C-alpha positions as CSV (number, residue, x, y, z in Angstrom):
1,M,24.3,-66.7,36.8
2,S,27.7,-66.7,38.2
3,R,29.2,-63.8,40.3
4,T,31.2,-62.6,37.3
5,S,28.0,-62.2,35.3
6,Y,26.3,-60.3,38.1
7,L,29.4,-58.1,38.3
8,L,29.4,-57.3,34.6
9,V,25.6,-56.7,34.5
10,G,26.0,-54.3,37.5
11,A,28.8,-52.5,35.9
12,L,26.9,-52.0,32.7
13,V,23.8,-50.8,34.5
14,G,25.9,-48.4,36.6
15,A,27.6,-47.1,33.5
16,A,24.3,-46.5,31.8
17,V,22.9,-44.7,34.9
18,A,26.0,-42.5,35.1
19,A,25.8,-41.6,31.4
20,A,22.2,-40.7,31.7
21,L,22.8,-38.5,34.8
22,N,25.8,-36.9,33.1
23,Y,23.7,-36.1,30.0
24,F,20.7,-34.6,31.9
25,L,22.6,-32.8,34.7
26,G,25.8,-32.0,32.8
27,P,26.5,-28.8,30.9
28,A,25.3,-28.3,27.3
29,P,28.0,-28.3,24.6
30,G,29.8,-25.0,24.3
31,T,28.8,-23.9,27.9
32,T,31.2,-21.6,29.8
33,Y,31.3,-21.8,33.5
34,D,30.3,-18.3,34.5
35,A,27.3,-16.6,36.1
36,N,25.1,-17.6,33.2
37,Y,25.8,-21.4,33.5
38,R,22.7,-23.6,32.9
39,S,22.5,-27.4,32.6
40,R,20.1,-29.1,30.2
41,L,17.9,-29.9,33.2
42,D,17.7,-26.3,34.2
43,F,16.8,-25.3,30.6
44,A,14.1,-28.0,30.4
45,L,12.6,-27.1,33.7
46,D,12.5,-23.4,32.7
47,E,10.9,-24.3,29.3
48,G,8.3,-26.4,31.1
49,R,7.4,-23.6,33.5
50,R,7.1,-21.2,30.6
51,A,4.9,-23.5,28.7
52,A,2.7,-24.1,31.8
53,A,2.3,-20.4,32.4
54,E,1.3,-19.8,28.7
55,R,-1.2,-22.6,28.9
56,E,-2.6,-21.3,32.1
57,Q,-3.1,-17.8,30.6
58,E,-4.8,-19.4,27.6
59,L,-7.2,-21.4,29.8
60,R,-8.0,-18.4,32.0
61,R,-8.7,-16.4,28.8
62,Q,-11.1,-19.1,27.6
63,L,-12.8,-19.3,31.0
64,T,-13.3,-15.5,31.0
65,E,-14.9,-15.7,27.5
66,L,-17.2,-18.5,28.6
67,R,-18.3,-16.6,31.7
68,R,-19.4,-13.7,29.5
69,I,-21.8,-15.9,27.6
């Protein structure tokens, strides 16, 4: 490949990475920049923590039930 091809491939890869970072770390549509600002990543991380806590409670409940038997 020539230098020009490498330059074009590098520019395309860089643009793709920048677009992905902007999507995941940027604001959600309709977001206002105030004290309640949250990015998509913040929202996804909070949802993951909430789901993990719910699953942990369910597993602890099941463990408690199994220990009674």
